Structures are given as C-alpha cells and as structure tokens.
C-alpha positions as CSV (number, residue, x, y, z in Angstrom):
1,X,-6.5,-4.2,-11.9
2,X,-3.0,-3.6,-13.1
3,X,0.6,-3.6,-12.0
4,X,0.7,0.0,-13.1
5,X,-2.0,0.9,-10.5
6,X,0.2,-0.8,-7.9
7,X,3.2,1.1,-9.1
8,X,1.2,4.4,-8.9
9,X,0.1,3.4,-5.3
10,X,3.7,2.8,-4.2
11,X,4.9,6.1,-5.7
12,X,2.0,8.1,-4.4
13,X,1.9,6.3,-1.0
14,X,5.5,7.1,-0.3
15,X,4.9,10.9,-0.8
16,X,1.3,11.5,0.1
17,X,0.9,11.8,3.8
18,X,-2.8,12.5,3.6
19,X,-3.4,9.2,1.7
20,X,-1.4,7.2,4.3
21,X,-3.3,8.9,7.2
22,X,-6.7,8.0,5.5
23,X,-5.6,4.4,5.0
24,X,-4.4,4.1,8.6
25,X,-7.6,5.6,10.0
26,X,-9.9,3.3,7.9
27,X,-11.6,1.0,10.3
28,X,-12.0,-1.9,7.9
29,X,-10.2,-3.4,4.9
30,X,-13.3,-2.6,2.9
31,X,-13.0,1.1,3.8
32,X,-9.3,1.0,2.8
33,X,-10.2,-0.5,-0.5
34,X,-12.9,2.2,-1.1
35,X,-10.2,4.9,-0.5
36,X,-8.0,3.3,-3.1
37,X,-10.8,2.8,-5.5
38,X,-11.7,6.5,-5.4
39,X,-8.1,7.2,-6.5
40,X,-8.2,4.6,-9.2
41,X,-5.6,2.6,-7.4
42,X,-7.1,-0.9,-7.8
43,X,-4.7,-3.8,-7.6
44,X,-4.4,-7.2,-6.2
45,X,-1.8,-8.3,-3.5
46,X,0.1,-10.2,-6.3
47,X,0.2,-7.0,-8.4
48,X,1.5,-5.1,-5.4
49,X,4.3,-7.6,-4.9
50,X,5.2,-7.5,-8.6
51,X,5.2,-3.7,-8.6
52,X,7.3,-3.7,-5.4
53,X,9.9,-6.1,-7.0
54,X,10.1,-3.9,-10.1
55,X,10.5,-0.8,-8.0
56,X,13.1,-2.3,-5.8
57,X,15.1,-3.5,-8.9
58,X,15.1,0.1,-10.1
59,X,16.5,1.6,-6.9
60,X,20.0,3.0,-7.5
61,X,20.8,3.8,-3.8
62,X,20.5,1.8,-0.6
63,X,18.5,4.6,1.0
64,X,15.9,4.5,-1.7
65,X,15.6,0.7,-1.3
66,X,15.3,1.1,2.5
67,X,12.4,3.6,2.1
68,X,10.7,1.2,-0.4
69,X,11.1,-1.8,1.9
70,X,9.7,0.2,4.8
71,X,6.7,1.2,2.8
72,X,6.1,-2.4,1.8
73,X,6.2,-3.5,5.4
74,X,3.8,-0.7,6.4
75,X,1.4,-1.8,3.8
76,X,1.6,-5.5,4.7
77,X,1.0,-4.7,8.4
78,X,-1.9,-2.4,7.6
79,X,-3.5,-5.1,5.4
80,X,-3.1,-7.7,8.1
81,X,-4.4,-5.6,10.9
82,X,-7.9,-6.7,12.1
83,X,-10.9,-4.6,11.3
84,X,-11.9,-2.3,14.2
85,X,-15.5,-3.6,14.3
86,X,-14.4,-7.3,14.7
87,X,-14.1,-8.6,18.2
88,X,-11.8,-11.5,19.1
89,X,-13.3,-14.7,20.6
C-alpha cells in the first residue's frame, strides 16, 4: 500500500466515470476493495488523506481544488455507506 496508489486513485477516479460507477454499484465495502485491488489501487484511509492533502497543495486554481474536495467527499460518503446486505436493528 502506498501514497502513490492513493494519488493514482484520486487522479483516475476524477476522470474515469466507469470506475466511479462500479464503486457506487458495489454492494459491500469488500466488493469496492476488490475493484480497487484489480486496478492495483491498494491504499489505506490514511494514505488517501495524505494523497488528498498533497493533491490539494498542488492545485493552482480554486476550481481544481473544488473538484478535488468534491471527489474526497464522494469517497468518504461512499466508504461510510452501509453494506447493502446488512440490515439495521
């Protein structure tokens, strides 16, 4: 697991609509992780945050920063969403 993988995910995830669709349609966090593993995008949440900070620092325009912040929020919300096969008490 590396920060470089997280940087690659951020870059690819912002431009690859098919990847985002697959991740959204994944019914479990485990399935999402398999999708990322198949693309050699293995990283920890801490590595994602580090890559996000590095990417944000490099933004030269507010519009680029806004897109990056939106992508981060999308990813956080997706990771926190409950698995489809888990029922609430």
